[in-house]
PyMOL Python script that loads the backbone (N, CA, C, O; Angstrom):
from pymol import cmd

cmd.read_pdbstr("""\
ATOM      1  N   MET A   1     115.275  87.547 124.372  1.00  0.00           N
ATOM      2  CA  MET A   1     116.013  87.926 123.197  1.00  0.00           C
ATOM      3  C   MET A   1     116.368  89.427 123.167  1.00  0.00           C
ATOM      4  O   MET A   1     117.017  89.877 122.222  1.00  0.00           O
ATOM      5  N   ARG A   2     115.965  90.189 124.160  1.00  0.00           N
ATOM      6  CA  ARG A   2     116.238  91.623 124.161  1.00  0.00           C
ATOM      7  C   ARG A   2     117.704  91.937 124.431  1.00  0.00           C
ATOM      8  O   ARG A   2     118.115  93.094 124.338  1.00  0.00           O
ATOM      9  N   ASP A   3     118.488  90.932 124.760  1.00  0.00           N
ATOM     10  CA  ASP A   3     119.908  91.198 125.014  1.00  0.00           C
ATOM     11  C   ASP A   3     120.752  91.122 123.745  1.00  0.00           C
ATOM     12  O   ASP A   3     121.969  91.301 123.792  1.00  0.00           O
ATOM     13  N   LEU A   4     120.096  90.852 122.600  1.00  0.00           N
ATOM     14  CA  LEU A   4     120.863  90.768 121.344  1.00  0.00           C
ATOM     15  C   LEU A   4     121.291  92.166 120.899  1.00  0.00           C
ATOM     16  O   LEU A   4     120.549  93.134 121.062  1.00  0.00           O
ATOM     17  N   ASN A   5     122.463  92.255 120.349  1.00  0.00           N
ATOM     18  CA  ASN A   5     122.983  93.496 119.830  1.00  0.00           C
ATOM     19  C   ASN A   5     122.995  93.398 118.312  1.00  0.00           C
ATOM     20  O   ASN A   5     123.829  92.677 117.765  1.00  0.00           O
ATOM     21  N   PRO A   6     122.097  94.099 117.600  1.00  0.00           N
ATOM     22  CA  PRO A   6     122.066  93.962 116.146  1.00  0.00           C
ATOM     23  C   PRO A   6     123.156  94.727 115.398  1.00  0.00           C
ATOM     24  O   PRO A   6     123.285  94.569 114.184  1.00  0.00           O
ATOM     25  N   GLU A   7     123.947  95.555 116.095  1.00  0.00           N
ATOM     26  CA  GLU A   7     124.991  96.336 115.415  1.00  0.00           C
ATOM     27  C   GLU A   7     125.999  95.511 114.666  1.00  0.00           C
ATOM     28  O   GLU A   7     126.317  95.846 113.525  1.00  0.00           O
ATOM     29  N   PRO A   8     126.553  94.389 115.275  1.00  0.00           N
ATOM     30  CA  PRO A   8     127.479  93.571 114.473  1.00  0.00           C
ATOM     31  C   PRO A   8     126.816  92.923 113.255  1.00  0.00           C
ATOM     32  O   PRO A   8     127.464  92.754 112.222  1.00  0.00           O
ATOM     33  N   TRP A   9     125.543  92.562 113.361  1.00  0.00           N
ATOM     34  CA  TRP A   9     124.856  92.001 112.209  1.00  0.00           C
ATOM     35  C   TRP A   9     124.711  93.040 111.115  1.00  0.00           C
ATOM     36  O   TRP A   9     124.944  92.741 109.944  1.00  0.00           O
ATOM     37  N   VAL A  10     124.323  94.279 111.483  1.00  0.00           N
ATOM     38  CA  VAL A  10     124.200  95.338 110.490  1.00  0.00           C
ATOM     39  C   VAL A  10     125.544  95.562 109.783  1.00  0.00           C
ATOM     40  O   VAL A  10     125.594  95.657 108.557  1.00  0.00           O
ATOM     41  N   GLU A  11     126.614  95.643 110.550  1.00  0.00           N
ATOM     42  CA  GLU A  11     127.936  95.861 109.918  1.00  0.00           C
ATOM     43  C   GLU A  11     128.291  94.708 108.981  1.00  0.00           C
ATOM     44  O   GLU A  11     128.838  94.938 107.903  1.00  0.00           O
ATOM     45  N   GLU A  12     127.985  93.468 109.379  1.00  0.00           N
ATOM     46  CA  GLU A  12     128.261  92.332 108.511  1.00  0.00           C
ATOM     47  C   GLU A  12     127.483  92.384 107.199  1.00  0.00           C
ATOM     48  O   GLU A  12     128.042  92.159 106.126  1.00  0.00           O
ATOM     49  N   VAL A  13     126.176  92.687 107.300  1.00  0.00           N
ATOM     50  CA  VAL A  13     125.322  92.748 106.107  1.00  0.00           C
ATOM     51  C   VAL A  13     125.813  93.863 105.163  1.00  0.00           C
ATOM     52  O   VAL A  13     125.931  93.663 103.955  1.00  0.00           O
ATOM     53  N   VAL A  14     126.092  95.025 105.738  1.00  0.00           N
ATOM     54  CA  VAL A  14     126.555  96.148 104.908  1.00  0.00           C
ATOM     55  C   VAL A  14     127.903  95.845 104.291  1.00  0.00           C
ATOM     56  O   VAL A  14     128.108  96.129 103.111  1.00  0.00           O
ATOM     57  N   SER A  15     128.823  95.282 105.039  1.00  0.00           N
ATOM     58  CA  SER A  15     130.137  94.953 104.494  1.00  0.00           C
ATOM     59  C   SER A  15     130.021  93.885 103.406  1.00  0.00           C
ATOM     60  O   SER A  15     130.720  93.953 102.394  1.00  0.00           O
ATOM     61  N   ARG A  16     129.153  92.911 103.606  1.00  0.00           N
ATOM     62  CA  ARG A  16     128.984  91.842 102.583  1.00  0.00           C
ATOM     63  C   ARG A  16     128.407  92.442 101.297  1.00  0.00           C
ATOM     64  O   ARG A  16     128.847  92.123 100.193  1.00  0.00           O
ATOM     65  N   ALA A  17     127.409  93.320 101.471  1.00  0.00           N
ATOM     66  CA  ALA A  17     126.823  93.930 100.284  1.00  0.00           C
ATOM     67  C   ALA A  17     127.865  94.767  99.520  1.00  0.00           C
ATOM     68  O   ALA A  17     127.943  94.710  98.292  1.00  0.00           O
ATOM     69  N   LEU A  18     128.643  95.525 100.255  1.00  0.00           N
ATOM     70  CA  LEU A  18     129.685  96.349  99.630  1.00  0.00           C
ATOM     71  C   LEU A  18     130.695  95.502  98.907  1.00  0.00           C
ATOM     72  O   LEU A  18     131.148  95.876  97.825  1.00  0.00           O
ATOM     73  N   SER A  19     131.068  94.357  99.478  1.00  0.00           N
ATOM     74  CA  SER A  19     132.036  93.473  98.829  1.00  0.00           C
ATOM     75  C   SER A  19     131.505  92.877  97.528  1.00  0.00           C
ATOM     76  O   SER A  19     132.280  92.469  96.662  1.00  0.00           O
ATOM     77  N   LEU A  20     130.189  92.829  97.398  1.00  0.00           N
ATOM     78  CA  LEU A  20     129.521  92.344  96.184  1.00  0.00           C
ATOM     79  C   LEU A  20     129.168  93.445  95.200  1.00  0.00           C
ATOM     80  O   LEU A  20     128.476  93.221  94.207  1.00  0.00           O
ATOM     81  N   ASN A  21     129.662  94.647  95.500  1.00  0.00           N
ATOM     82  CA  ASN A  21     129.364  95.823  94.685  1.00  0.00           C
ATOM     83  C   ASN A  21     127.879  96.190  94.635  1.00  0.00           C
ATOM     84  O   ASN A  21     127.391  96.726  93.640  1.00  0.00           O
ATOM     85  N   ILE A  22     127.186  95.896  95.709  1.00  0.00           N
ATOM     86  CA  ILE A  22     125.771  96.293  95.859  1.00  0.00           C
ATOM     87  C   ILE A  22     125.777  97.675  96.507  1.00  0.00           C
ATOM     88  O   ILE A  22     126.463  97.900  97.505  1.00  0.00           O
ATOM     89  N   ASP A  23     125.011  98.595  95.932  1.00  0.00           N
ATOM     90  CA  ASP A  23     125.004  99.931  96.519  1.00  0.00           C
ATOM     91  C   ASP A  23     123.695 100.314  97.142  1.00  0.00           C
ATOM     92  O   ASP A  23     123.570 101.418  97.673  1.00  0.00           O
ATOM     93  N   THR A  24     122.692  99.427  97.096  1.00  0.00           N
ATOM     94  CA  THR A  24     121.376  99.720  97.673  1.00  0.00           C
ATOM     95  C   THR A  24     120.834  98.474  98.323  1.00  0.00           C
ATOM     96  O   THR A  24     120.843  97.399  97.724  1.00  0.00           O
ATOM     97  N   LEU A  25     120.360  98.611  99.555  1.00  0.00           N
ATOM     98  CA  LEU A  25     119.682  97.520 100.265  1.00  0.00           C
ATOM     99  C   LEU A  25     118.266  97.912 100.527  1.00  0.00           C
ATOM    100  O   LEU A  25     117.983  99.073 100.821  1.00  0.00           O
ATOM    101  N   ALA A  26     117.365  96.963 100.425  1.00  0.00           N
ATOM    102  CA  ALA A  26     115.939  97.216 100.698  1.00  0.00           C
ATOM    103  C   ALA A  26     115.522  96.338 101.880  1.00  0.00           C
ATOM    104  O   ALA A  26     115.848  95.153 101.944  1.00  0.00           O
ATOM    105  N   PHE A  27     114.801  96.948 102.800  1.00  0.00           N
ATOM    106  CA  PHE A  27     114.315  96.257 103.967  1.00  0.00           C
ATOM    107  C   PHE A  27     112.861  96.612 104.246  1.00  0.00           C
ATOM    108  O   PHE A  27     112.458  97.769 104.131  1.00  0.00           O
ATOM    109  N   ASP A  28     112.091  95.617 104.609  1.00  0.00           N
ATOM    110  CA  ASP A  28     110.732  95.823 105.059  1.00  0.00           C
ATOM    111  C   ASP A  28     110.844  96.344 106.486  1.00  0.00           C
ATOM    112  O   ASP A  28     111.601  95.802 107.291  1.00  0.00           O
ATOM    113  N   PHE A  29     110.098  97.384 106.797  1.00  0.00           N
ATOM    114  CA  PHE A  29     110.233  97.976 108.142  1.00  0.00           C
ATOM    115  C   PHE A  29     109.431  97.230 109.196  1.00  0.00           C
ATOM    116  O   PHE A  29     109.387  97.656 110.350  1.00  0.00           O
ATOM    117  N   TYR A  30     108.795  96.123 108.822  1.00  0.00           N
ATOM    118  CA  TYR A  30     108.145  95.243 109.782  1.00  0.00           C
ATOM    119  C   TYR A  30     108.684  93.854 109.608  1.00  0.00           C
ATOM    120  O   TYR A  30     109.043  93.466 108.496  1.00  0.00           O
ATOM    121  N   HIS A  31     108.753  93.079 110.694  1.00  0.00           N
ATOM    122  CA  HIS A  31     109.122  91.690 110.637  1.00  0.00           C
ATOM    123  C   HIS A  31     107.967  90.902 111.247  1.00  0.00           C
ATOM    124  O   HIS A  31     107.783  90.899 112.464  1.00  0.00           O
ATOM    125  N   GLY A  32     107.208  90.248 110.414  1.00  0.00           N
ATOM    126  CA  GLY A  32     106.030  89.550 110.864  1.00  0.00           C
ATOM    127  C   GLY A  32     104.970  90.471 111.440  1.00  0.00           C
ATOM    128  O   GLY A  32     104.140  90.057 112.249  1.00  0.00           O
ATOM    129  N   GLY A  33     105.009  91.724 111.014  1.00  0.00           N
ATOM    130  CA  GLY A  33     104.043  92.677 111.507  1.00  0.00           C
ATOM    131  C   GLY A  33     104.552  93.454 112.715  1.00  0.00           C
ATOM    132  O   GLY A  33     103.894  94.391 113.169  1.00  0.00           O
ATOM    133  N   TYR A  34     105.686  93.087 113.228  1.00  0.00           N
ATOM    134  CA  TYR A  34     106.294  93.777 114.349  1.00  0.00           C
ATOM    135  C   TYR A  34     107.362  94.765 113.880  1.00  0.00           C
ATOM    136  O   TYR A  34     108.126  94.453 112.966  1.00  0.00           O
ATOM    137  N   ALA A  35     107.426  95.926 114.477  1.00  0.00           N
ATOM    138  CA  ALA A  35     108.296  96.988 114.010  1.00  0.00           C
ATOM    139  C   ALA A  35     109.773  96.681 114.314  1.00  0.00           C
ATOM    140  O   ALA A  35     110.109  96.121 115.357  1.00  0.00           O
ATOM    141  N   ILE A  36     110.644  97.071 113.360  1.00  0.00           N
ATOM    142  CA  ILE A  36     112.097  96.963 113.591  1.00  0.00           C
ATOM    143  C   ILE A  36     112.679  98.361 113.764  1.00  0.00           C
ATOM    144  O   ILE A  36     113.889  98.560 113.650  1.00  0.00           O
ATOM    145  N   PHE A  37     111.809  99.322 114.040  1.00  0.00           N
ATOM    146  CA  PHE A  37     112.186 100.715 114.218  1.00  0.00           C
ATOM    147  C   PHE A  37     111.446 101.260 115.424  1.00  0.00           C
ATOM    148  O   PHE A  37     110.493 100.644 115.902  1.00  0.00           O
ATOM    149  N   ASN A  38     111.873 102.400 115.913  1.00  0.00           N
ATOM    150  CA  ASN A  38     111.163 103.028 117.040  1.00  0.00           C
ATOM    151  C   ASN A  38     109.945 103.721 116.525  1.00  0.00           C
ATOM    152  O   ASN A  38     110.038 104.647 115.720  1.00  0.00           O
ATOM    153  N   GLY A  39     108.807 103.283 116.980  1.00  0.00           N
ATOM    154  CA  GLY A  39     107.520 103.874 116.525  1.00  0.00           C
ATOM    155  C   GLY A  39     106.393 103.357 117.402  1.00  0.00           C
ATOM    156  O   GLY A  39     106.622 102.596 118.342  1.00  0.00           O
ATOM    157  N   ALA A  40     105.189 103.770 117.091  1.00  0.00           N
ATOM    158  CA  ALA A  40     104.039 103.410 117.930  1.00  0.00           C
ATOM    159  C   ALA A  40     102.955 102.664 117.180  1.00  0.00           C
ATOM    160  O   ALA A  40     101.892 102.412 117.747  1.00  0.00           O
ATOM    161  N   ILE A  41     103.179 102.302 115.938  1.00  0.00           N
ATOM    162  CA  ILE A  41     102.162 101.673 115.142  1.00  0.00           C
ATOM    163  C   ILE A  41     101.961 100.189 115.531  1.00  0.00           C
ATOM    164  O   ILE A  41     100.837  99.692 115.597  1.00  0.00           O
ATOM    165  N   ALA A  42     103.060  99.525 115.778  1.00  0.00           N
ATOM    166  CA  ALA A  42     103.013  98.096 116.166  1.00  0.00           C
ATOM    167  C   ALA A  42     104.067  97.874 117.234  1.00  0.00           C
ATOM    168  O   ALA A  42     104.995  98.674 117.352  1.00  0.00           O
ATOM    169  N   PRO A  43     103.948  96.792 118.027  1.00  0.00           N
ATOM    170  CA  PRO A  43     104.966  96.478 119.006  1.00  0.00           C
ATOM    171  C   PRO A  43     106.310  96.211 118.316  1.00  0.00           C
ATOM    172  O   PRO A  43     106.378  95.821 117.150  1.00  0.00           O
ATOM    173  N   LYS A  44     107.342  96.435 119.073  1.00  0.00           N
ATOM    174  CA  LYS A  44     108.711  96.196 118.543  1.00  0.00           C
ATOM    175  C   LYS A  44     108.992  94.717 118.446  1.00  0.00           C
ATOM    176  O   LYS A  44     108.610  93.948 119.328  1.00  0.00           O
ATOM    177  N   ASP A  45     109.668  94.304 117.359  1.00  0.00           N
ATOM    178  CA  ASP A  45     110.082  92.918 117.211  1.00  0.00           C
ATOM    179  C   ASP A  45     111.047  92.561 118.332  1.00  0.00           C
ATOM    180  O   ASP A  45     112.005  93.299 118.560  1.00  0.00           O
ATOM    181  N   ARG A  46     110.835  91.475 119.026  1.00  0.00           N
ATOM    182  CA  ARG A  46     111.679  91.133 120.158  1.00  0.00           C
ATOM    183  C   ARG A  46     113.111  90.807 119.757  1.00  0.00           C
ATOM    184  O   ARG A  46     114.009  90.864 120.597  1.00  0.00           O
ATOM    185  N   HIS A  47     113.334  90.480 118.543  1.00  0.00           N
ATOM    186  CA  HIS A  47     114.695  90.146 118.082  1.00  0.00           C
ATOM    187  C   HIS A  47     115.645  91.351 117.958  1.00  0.00           C
ATOM    188  O   HIS A  47     116.865  91.192 117.956  1.00  0.00           O
ATOM    189  N   VAL A  48     115.075  92.534 117.855  1.00  0.00           N
ATOM    190  CA  VAL A  48     115.957  93.716 117.738  1.00  0.00           C
ATOM    191  C   VAL A  48     116.093  94.458 119.082  1.00  0.00           C
ATOM    192  O   VAL A  48     116.776  95.478 119.168  1.00  0.00           O
ATOM    193  N   GLY A  49     115.442  93.938 120.111  1.00  0.00           N
ATOM    194  CA  GLY A  49     115.576  94.556 121.410  1.00  0.00           C
ATOM    195  C   GLY A  49     115.154  96.013 121.413  1.00  0.00           C
ATOM    196  O   GLY A  49     114.119  96.373 120.852  1.00  0.00           O
ATOM    197  N   ASP A  50     115.942  96.825 122.030  1.00  0.00           N
ATOM    198  CA  ASP A  50     115.629  98.276 122.085  1.00  0.00           C
ATOM    199  C   ASP A  50     116.220  99.021 120.932  1.00  0.00           C
ATOM    200  O   ASP A  50     116.011 100.230 120.837  1.00  0.00           O
ATOM    201  N   ALA A  51     116.941  98.388 120.054  1.00  0.00           N
ATOM    202  CA  ALA A  51     117.592  99.079 118.925  1.00  0.00           C
ATOM    203  C   ALA A  51     116.582  99.495 117.865  1.00  0.00           C
ATOM    204  O   ALA A  51     115.534  98.871 117.695  1.00  0.00           O
ATOM    205  N   ASP A  52     116.921 100.549 117.169  1.00  0.00           N
ATOM    206  CA  ASP A  52     116.171 100.946 115.976  1.00  0.00           C
ATOM    207  C   ASP A  52     116.970 100.439 114.787  1.00  0.00           C
ATOM    208  O   ASP A  52     117.908 101.093 114.332  1.00  0.00           O
ATOM    209  N   LEU A  53     116.589  99.262 114.284  1.00  0.00           N
ATOM    210  CA  LEU A  53     117.325  98.586 113.240  1.00  0.00           C
ATOM    211  C   LEU A  53     117.429  99.422 111.999  1.00  0.00           C
ATOM    212  O   LEU A  53     118.495  99.462 111.385  1.00  0.00           O
ATOM    213  N   LEU A  54     116.350 100.107 111.592  1.00  0.00           N
ATOM    214  CA  LEU A  54     116.406 100.931 110.411  1.00  0.00           C
ATOM    215  C   LEU A  54     117.387 102.069 110.556  1.00  0.00           C
ATOM    216  O   LEU A  54     118.092 102.404 109.604  1.00  0.00           O
ATOM    217  N   ALA A  55     117.445 102.666 111.723  1.00  0.00           N
ATOM    218  CA  ALA A  55     118.404 103.758 111.943  1.00  0.00           C
ATOM    219  C   ALA A  55     119.830 103.231 111.881  1.00  0.00           C
ATOM    220  O   ALA A  55     120.708 103.896 111.332  1.00  0.00           O
ATOM    221  N   LEU A  56     120.073 102.052 112.433  1.00  0.00           N
ATOM    222  CA  LEU A  56     121.433 101.470 112.348  1.00  0.00           C
ATOM    223  C   LEU A  56     121.827 101.176 110.911  1.00  0.00           C
ATOM    224  O   LEU A  56     122.952 101.455 110.496  1.00  0.00           O
ATOM    225  N   LEU A  57     120.885 100.605 110.146  1.00  0.00           N
ATOM    226  CA  LEU A  57     121.164 100.296 108.724  1.00  0.00           C
ATOM    227  C   LEU A  57     121.418 101.596 107.960  1.00  0.00           C
ATOM    228  O   LEU A  57     122.378 101.697 107.196  1.00  0.00           O
ATOM    229  N   ASP A  58     120.560 102.579 108.169  1.00  0.00           N
ATOM    230  CA  ASP A  58     120.697 103.861 107.481  1.00  0.00           C
ATOM    231  C   ASP A  58     122.073 104.492 107.733  1.00  0.00           C
ATOM    232  O   ASP A  58     122.745 104.935 106.801  1.00  0.00           O
ATOM    233  N   LYS A  59     122.468 104.523 108.977  1.00  0.00           N
ATOM    234  CA  LYS A  59     123.751 105.098 109.345  1.00  0.00           C
ATOM    235  C   LYS A  59     124.928 104.336 108.709  1.00  0.00           C
ATOM    236  O   LYS A  59     125.837 104.941 108.141  1.00  0.00           O
ATOM    237  N   ALA A  60     124.894 103.014 108.816  1.00  0.00           N
ATOM    238  CA  ALA A  60     125.979 102.183 108.263  1.00  0.00           C
ATOM    239  C   ALA A  60     126.069 102.295 106.748  1.00  0.00           C
ATOM    240  O   ALA A  60     127.159 102.372 106.182  1.00  0.00           O
ATOM    241  N   LEU A  61     124.912 102.302 106.103  1.00  0.00           N
ATOM    242  CA  LEU A  61     124.910 102.368 104.642  1.00  0.00           C
ATOM    243  C   LEU A  61     125.385 103.725 104.133  1.00  0.00           C
ATOM    244  O   LEU A  61     126.225 103.803 103.237  1.00  0.00           O
ATOM    245  N   HIS A  62     124.841 104.787 104.710  1.00  0.00           N
ATOM    246  CA  HIS A  62     125.202 106.129 104.228  1.00  0.00           C
ATOM    247  C   HIS A  62     126.655 106.488 104.529  1.00  0.00           C
ATOM    248  O   HIS A  62     127.280 107.268 103.810  1.00  0.00           O
ATOM    249  N   LYS A  63     127.175 105.905 105.600  1.00  0.00           N
ATOM    250  CA  LYS A  63     128.606 106.114 105.920  1.00  0.00           C
ATOM    251  C   LYS A  63     129.504 105.613 104.793  1.00  0.00           C
ATOM    252  O   LYS A  63     130.618 106.100 104.597  1.00  0.00           O
ATOM    253  N   ARG A  64     128.986 104.620 104.053  1.00  0.00           N
ATOM    254  CA  ARG A  64     129.763 104.027 102.945  1.00  0.00           C
ATOM    255  C   ARG A  64     129.288 104.503 101.558  1.00  0.00           C
ATOM    256  O   ARG A  64     129.731 104.000 100.525  1.00  0.00           O
ATOM    257  N   GLY A  65     128.364 105.495 101.569  1.00  0.00           N
ATOM    258  CA  GLY A  65     127.886 106.007 100.302  1.00  0.00           C
ATOM    259  C   GLY A  65     126.839 105.137  99.656  1.00  0.00           C
ATOM    260  O   GLY A  65     126.568 105.278  98.464  1.00  0.00           O
ATOM    261  N   MET A  66     126.245 104.242 100.417  1.00  0.00           N
ATOM    262  CA  MET A  66     125.226 103.320  99.894  1.00  0.00           C
ATOM    263  C   MET A  66     123.830 103.868 100.259  1.00  0.00           C
ATOM    264  O   MET A  66     123.703 104.823 101.025  1.00  0.00           O
ATOM    265  N   ARG A  67     122.780 103.230  99.685  1.00  0.00           N
ATOM    266  CA  ARG A  67     121.445 103.681  99.896  1.00  0.00           C
ATOM    267  C   ARG A  67     120.563 102.633 100.591  1.00  0.00           C
ATOM    268  O   ARG A  67     120.798 101.431 100.463  1.00  0.00           O
ATOM    269  N   LEU A  68     119.567 103.094 101.312  1.00  0.00           N
ATOM    270  CA  LEU A  68     118.583 102.239 101.982  1.00  0.00           C
ATOM    271  C   LEU A  68     117.239 102.523 101.418  1.00  0.00           C
ATOM    272  O   LEU A  68     116.819 103.680 101.381  1.00  0.00           O
ATOM    273  N   VAL A  69     116.531 101.495 100.968  1.00  0.00           N
ATOM    274  CA  VAL A  69     115.142 101.595 100.510  1.00  0.00           C
ATOM    275  C   VAL A  69     114.297 100.884 101.560  1.00  0.00           C
ATOM    276  O   VAL A  69     114.485  99.702 101.851  1.00  0.00           O
ATOM    277  N   VAL A  70     113.373 101.636 102.109  1.00  0.00           N
ATOM    278  CA  VAL A  70     112.469 101.062 103.139  1.00  0.00           C
ATOM    279  C   VAL A  70     111.158 100.761 102.448  1.00  0.00           C
ATOM    280  O   VAL A  70     110.591 101.615 101.766  1.00  0.00           O
ATOM    281  N   MET A  71     110.681  99.546 102.626  1.00  0.00           N
ATOM    282  CA  MET A  71     109.456  99.139 101.942  1.00  0.00           C
ATOM    283  C   MET A  71     108.508  98.417 102.926  1.00  0.00           C
ATOM    284  O   MET A  71     108.889  98.077 104.047  1.00  0.00           O
ATOM    285  N   ASN A  72     107.322  98.207 102.488  1.00  0.00           N
ATOM    286  CA  ASN A  72     106.385  97.454 103.304  1.00  0.00           C
ATOM    287  C   ASN A  72     105.576  96.561 102.344  1.00  0.00           C
ATOM    288  O   ASN A  72     105.043  97.015 101.332  1.00  0.00           O
ATOM    289  N   MET A  73     105.515  95.300 102.703  1.00  0.00           N
ATOM    290  CA  MET A  73     104.811  94.361 101.825  1.00  0.00           C
ATOM    291  C   MET A  73     103.355  94.229 102.263  1.00  0.00           C
ATOM    292  O   MET A  73     102.717  93.222 101.956  1.00  0.00           O
ATOM    293  N   GLY A  74     102.814  95.218 102.972  1.00  0.00           N
ATOM    294  CA  GLY A  74     101.431  95.244 103.353  1.00  0.00           C
ATOM    295  C   GLY A  74     101.099  94.140 104.344  1.00  0.00           C
ATOM    296  O   GLY A  74     101.773  93.980 105.361  1.00  0.00           O
ATOM    297  N   HIS A  75     100.085  93.404 104.047  1.00  0.00           N
ATOM    298  CA  HIS A  75      99.553  92.396 104.971  1.00  0.00           C
ATOM    299  C   HIS A  75     100.356  91.058 104.879  1.00  0.00           C
ATOM    300  O   HIS A  75     100.096  90.129 105.643  1.00  0.00           O
ATOM    301  N   HIS A  76     101.288  90.979 103.980  1.00  0.00           N
ATOM    302  CA  HIS A  76     102.072  89.769 103.782  1.00  0.00           C
ATOM    303  C   HIS A  76     102.851  89.426 105.032  1.00  0.00           C
ATOM    304  O   HIS A  76     103.688  90.219 105.464  1.00  0.00           O
ATOM    305  N   CYS A  77     102.609  88.290 105.618  1.00  0.00           N
ATOM    306  CA  CYS A  77     103.279  87.815 106.834  1.00  0.00           C
ATOM    307  C   CYS A  77     103.176  88.721 108.018  1.00  0.00           C
ATOM    308  O   CYS A  77     104.041  88.698 108.893  1.00  0.00           O
ATOM    309  N   ALA A  78     102.128  89.528 108.071  1.00  0.00           N
ATOM    310  CA  ALA A  78     101.975  90.466 109.168  1.00  0.00           C
ATOM    311  C   ALA A  78     101.174  89.803 110.299  1.00  0.00           C
ATOM    312  O   ALA A  78      99.985  90.066 110.482  1.00  0.00           O
ATOM    313  N   ASN A  79     101.856  88.949 111.038  1.00  0.00           N
ATOM    314  CA  ASN A  79     101.230  88.202 112.072  1.00  0.00           C
ATOM    315  C   ASN A  79     100.514  89.081 113.134  1.00  0.00           C
ATOM    316  O   ASN A  79      99.377  88.819 113.526  1.00  0.00           O
ATOM    317  N   TYR A  80     101.246  90.143 113.581  1.00  0.00           N
ATOM    318  CA  TYR A  80     100.678  90.976 114.602  1.00  0.00           C
ATOM    319  C   TYR A  80      99.401  91.673 114.092  1.00  0.00           C
ATOM    320  O   TYR A  80      98.369  91.615 114.760  1.00  0.00           O
ATOM    321  N   THR A  81      99.456  92.314 112.947  1.00  0.00           N
ATOM    322  CA  THR A  81      98.332  93.056 112.466  1.00  0.00           C
ATOM    323  C   THR A  81      97.184  92.111 112.109  1.00  0.00           C
ATOM    324  O   THR A  81      96.023  92.471 112.307  1.00  0.00           O
ATOM    325  N   ALA A  82      97.468  90.930 111.596  1.00  0.00           N
ATOM    326  CA  ALA A  82      96.415  89.982 111.277  1.00  0.00           C
ATOM    327  C   ALA A  82      95.672  89.526 112.513  1.00  0.00           C
ATOM    328  O   ALA A  82      94.456  89.339 112.470  1.00  0.00           O
ATOM    329  N   HIS A  83      96.384  89.342 113.615  1.00  0.00           N
ATOM    330  CA  HIS A  83      95.766  88.909 114.843  1.00  0.00           C
ATOM    331  C   HIS A  83      95.053  90.044 115.568  1.00  0.00           C
ATOM    332  O   HIS A  83      93.997  89.851 116.169  1.00  0.00           O
ATOM    333  N   GLU A  84      95.662  91.248 115.498  1.00  0.00           N
ATOM    334  CA  GLU A  84      95.114  92.425 116.190  1.00  0.00           C
ATOM    335  C   GLU A  84      93.929  93.015 115.447  1.00  0.00           C
ATOM    336  O   GLU A  84      92.975  93.489 116.064  1.00  0.00           O
ATOM    337  N   TYR A  85      93.989  92.984 114.114  1.00  0.00           N
ATOM    338  CA  TYR A  85      92.938  93.589 113.257  1.00  0.00           C
ATOM    339  C   TYR A  85      92.464  92.572 112.210  1.00  0.00           C
ATOM    340  O   TYR A  85      92.771  92.741 111.030  1.00  0.00           O
ATOM    341  N   PRO A  86      91.733  91.529 112.599  1.00  0.00           N
ATOM    342  CA  PRO A  86      91.349  90.491 111.664  1.00  0.00           C
ATOM    343  C   PRO A  86      90.517  90.923 110.479  1.00  0.00           C
ATOM    344  O   PRO A  86      90.549  90.273 109.434  1.00  0.00           O
ATOM    345  N   THR A  87      89.782  91.993 110.616  1.00  0.00           N
ATOM    346  CA  THR A  87      88.958  92.433 109.492  1.00  0.00           C
ATOM    347  C   THR A  87      89.775  93.265 108.489  1.00  0.00           C
ATOM    348  O   THR A  87      89.236  93.717 107.479  1.00  0.00           O
TER     349      THR A  87
END
""", "prot")
cmd.dss("prot")
cmd.show_as("cartoon", "prot")
cmd.util.cbc("prot")
cmd.orient("prot")
C-alpha cells in the first residue's frame, strides 16, 4: 500500500468541505495507533506511505483560508499502542 498517493484524496476532502461552507477540519493524528505524520512515536500507517498526511492537509487547508484541528482520542482504537504497551 506504500504506492498510494494521498495528495488527490486530501484535495478532494478539502474541496468538498469548502463546497459545504466548512472552514475547519479536525483529524486524529493517529489511525489505529499508527502515525499519519512524520514522527518517531509510533510506526507510520501503511496507507499513507511516505507522505506526511497532516502536513498535506495543513498546506491544502491554509491555502484556502481554512483551519486544521489536530486531535488525539487517546487509547481509543489504538491498535499499535495497545499491542505494544498492554499495561
